[in-house]
N, C-alpha and C positions, 0 to 999 in steps of 0.2 A: 720353575718354568712350566707353563701349561703344556698339555699334550692333546692328541686328537680326541681323547676321551672327554675332555672339557667341551669341545665343539659338538661331539656326538650326542652328549647328554642334553643339548639344547633342541634336539630334533625328536619328533614323535613318529614311530614307525607307521601307525595307522593314518596319521595326517599326510605323511609323504606318499603313502600308497594311494590315498584318495586323490591327492593332487595329480599323480601320474595318470590315473584312470579318468580324470576329468578333462584331460587335454583334448583340444579340438583340432580339426584339420588346419584351421587358421594358425594355431600355435605351431604346428609342424612346418607349415610353409614359412613362417617367420624364422624358425630355427634353421631351415635349409638355406636361407638367404642372408642371414646375419654374418658379418665378418668375424665377430668374436663371440662364439656361442658361450652361454652361461650354463650353470647347473639347471636353471629353469628351462633352458632350451633342451638340455639333455633329457629332462623329464618328458618333453614332448616327443623326442626322437625314439624313446624306448616305450612309448605309450601304444595302446591298441590303435589309436587314431593314426599312427604313422605307418601301419601295415600297408595301406594302398600306395604309399610312397616309396616302397622298397626299391624299385628299380632306380628311381632318382637318387635315393640314398646311396645305393651301391655305386652308381656312376660317380658321384661326388667323392665317396670314400676312396675309390680307386684313384681318382685324380689327385687327391691330397696325399695318398700314400706314395704315388710315383714322384710327386714333387719333393717329398722329404727323404724317401728311402731308395728311389730308383727301382729298377727291375732286379731286385736282389731279395733273397729269402735266406735267413740264417738257419742252419741245421744244428741241432744239438741232440744229445742222448742222455737219459738218466742212468746213473750207475747206482744201483741199490746196494748199500753197504750192510744193512741190518734190517731184519723184520721184528726185532725185539721191541716191545712197547708196553708201557705201564698204564696207558690210557684205555678206557673203554669208549669206543666211538661206534655208533650204530651202523655206520656206512662203510667201514674199513675192514678189509681182510686181515689186517695186522692187529686188530683190536685184542686187548689183553684177554678177553673172555673167549676168544676163538681158539679151538684146539688145533694147533699146527706145530710143526717142527720149527723151532726158533734158530736163527743163524745170524752171526755177525762175522763178517769177513776178516780174516787175518791179513797181515801185511803181504804175505805171499799171494794170497787169493786176490787182494786188491790189485796187485801187479798183473795177475793173470787176466783180470777184467780189463785193466788198462791196455794190455797188449791187444786184446780182442777189439776194443773200441778204436785203437789207433789203426789197426788193420782195416777197419771200416772207413777210415778217413777222417774221423772226428778230431776237431781241435777245441771244441767247447763241450764240457761234460758237467752234468748236474749231479752232485752227490746227494743221495737220499737215504734217510734212515727212519725207523720208527722213533718214538719218543721214550727212551729208557735211559735216564741220566746216569744210572749206575754202571752201565756197560758202554753206551755210546755218549760220551761226554766231550768236553772241550779238548781234553788231552788226546782223545781218540781222533777227533776231527783234525787237530793240528798234525798228528802223525800221518793221517790220510792225505792231507794237503802236501806234506813233505814228499810223499810217495808219488803223487800224481802230477803235481805242478810242473816238474821238468818235462813232462810229456804232452801237455796241452797248453794252448794259448790262453784259455780262460777256464777257471773252475768256479762253479757256483754251488750253493748248498740249499737244500730244503730239509731242515732238521727241526728239532724242538726249539721253541723260543729260548733265547739266552739273555744274559745281562749285558749291559753296554760294554763293560771292560772285556768281556769274553768276545764280543763282536770286534772290538778294537784289536784284540790280540790276533784273531783270525785274519782280520784285514791286513795287519802288519805281516802276517805269514804268507799273504798273497791271494786271499779269497777275493773273488771278483764281484759276486752278487749273492744275495740272500732272498729266497722266495718264502713268504709266509702268508698262508691263506686264512682269512677269518672264518671260512666255511659258511657262516651266515651271520648277518648283523642283527638278526632277530633274537633278542636275549632269551626269551622263554624257550624257543625252539633250540637255541644253542645249548641250553642246560639239558634239554631232553635228549639231545644227541651225544652229549659228553657227560655222562653221569659219574664217571670215576677217573681220577688221575689229575695231574697238574693242568691238563688241557681244559678241565672243567671251569677254570678261572677265566671267565669271559673278559674281564677288564685287563688282566695281565696280557692276554693274547692281543687285545685291541691296541695296546700301547707298544707292542713289539716293534712295529715299523719306526716308532719314535726312537727307540733304543738303537736300532740299526742306523738310522739317519745320524744320530748324535755320534756314533762310532765312525762315521765317515766311509761306510761301505759304498762302493762305486755304483751299484745298481740294486734297487729294491723291487721285488715282484709281489703283486697283490692279486687277489681273486677270491671268489666264493665258490662253493660246491653247488652247482646249479641243479636244483631238484629238491633241496632241503626246504626251501621256502619260496615265496613269490619272487621270481627272478628279476622282475622289473624293480622292485623296491630294494632288494639286495644290491642290484647293480647301481642304483642311485647312491647308496651309501659307499660303495666302492669308489665311485667317481668323486664323491665328497672327500673321501680319505685321500685319494690321489691328489686332488686340488690342494688340500691342506699340506700334504707332504712336499709337493713341488714348491710351494711358497715358503715353507719352513726350512727344508733341507735341499736348497736349490742346487747344490753341487752334485747331488746324486741324480742318476737317471732312473726311469721307472718302466715297468712292464706290467701288463695285465694278461692273465690267462683265463680260459673259459672251460674249466672241467665240468662236464655233465656227469651226473651220477651214473656209474657203470656197474654191471653185475660183479659180484665177488662171492667168495665162500661165506655163506650165511645170509646173503642178500637182503638189502633194504629197498623196498619199492619207493620210487620218488614221490614226494608229496605233490609236486608240480611237474608236469611234463612240458619240456620246451621243444618245439618243433625246429627243424633245420632252418626254416624261413625266419623264425624268431631269433635263432642264434645268429644268423646273418644280419638281421636287423640290429641286434645288440653290438656286433662287431663294427658295423658301419656307424652306429651312433657314437661309439667311443672314438673312432677316427675323426669324425666330423667335429666332435667336442674337443679333441686334443690331438694336434698334428704331430706331437713329439713322442708320445708314449708308444712303446713297442707292444705289439699285440701278438700273442702266441697261441698256437693250436696244437694239441697233442694227438697221439695215436689212439686216444679214446674215441675219436671221431672216425667215421667210415671213409673208405677210399673215395667215392664219388664226391662227397662234400669237400674233402681236403684237396682234391684235384682242382677245384674251382675257387674255393674261398680265399686261397692265399693271394689271388690277384685283386681282391676287393678290400684289403685292409690289413691282412695278416703280414707280419714281418719275420716271424720265426716259427719253425715247426720241429717237433721231434720226429725221429724216424728209426725204424728197426728196434723200437724200445722193448726192453724187458723190465718188468716191475717186480722182480724177485731178486733177493741177494744172490749174486753169483750167476745171474741169468744168462750172461753172454758166454761164459767159459767154464765156470767152476761147478755150478749145479743148476743146469738149465731147466730141470723138471720140478724144482721147488715151487711152493705155492706163491702165486702172484698176489699183489695188493689189490688189483682189479684186472678185469679182462681187457686186453687190447683189441681194438676193432680193426685198425689198419695195420696189417702184419707185414707189409712190404719192407724190404731191406733198405738201408740207407742209400745204396747204389741205385735201387729202383726209384726211390723218391727223388734223388738228384737228377736222374734221367727224365722223370716226369716234369720237373721244374724247368730243365733245360729245353725240353721239347716245346714248351710254351713261351719261349723267348726270354726266360728269366735266368738269373745266375744264382746257383746255390752257393752260400757263403759258409765256410766251415768253422770260422771263428767269429768273434764279435765285430761290431760295426766300425770301430774307430778307424782302422786303416782303409777300409773300403769307402767310407764316407768322405775321406780326404780327396777322392777322385771326382766328387760331384760338386 
């Protein structure tokens, strides 16, 4: 059976990049008025030519989001289980070559974190680890699921890529969603940023969403780390990946995240700087291109931006996030994976959402959407 890699290999990064930067205002206007936008329309919407149309894009994106999701915003929190990692990644605080105290939560510590998050009101939690298969492996994930599932409506994971039978096993155990970011679709830069460890295998990571889809996981999350390469080209390949997955594994739902490279211990300067206006342009472009995909923004982004962007296309937000293992209750002062920008509590974020006439949703969409 073919995979996304077969489709990906028919494209040339430089050709796609040239196509995007060659788009004209007429192309943008056509993309904004068509009933069924294509990937070629998406190129126009993320191009520099679309910048003067941002207000129109935002208005359309808001309208489409309200039609599909209503005035609701899902809230979730990451629970970091481990910072152990066998990969060297130039942009990550957990990189194998960084000198830091490594920690993997025990069963008792996982329950302490669970109690803390439940106290905040969360019903949707994202379990996160570094990539260290000797210590954080499928059996560890299964035991973590057994511990936390009785306490949350949905549990998702962002961990190292696994094999299809492992995903199927975790799905049977109650896993709701898997997030796996390609980081960048530029193969040469990918190798530069991942010189050591299993993550250095570009092709294996590229085919991970195929394995997740074949395993029947309910939801698959995609994204790139914005700042490693040209964000417009990387975003096109993410949209291409999304379109392929939706048509191939149509039973699954999909989400897109927009992590911009943030400071961490050891710091990598972004190759490409994306402005707030450009991030808004990208979010609106995704919504106009795909009315069904969930769009998520994290606490990497600053308070003023998050206060406004959720009304223009975003459907889920993290709040009160800690990016270190045990950060909520067990070991709050341990080293974080990256610096959080918006440090408001979940209660404050929920209040901000409510004050603007929207409803914070503490679990996933299924029950809520039944009302629309």
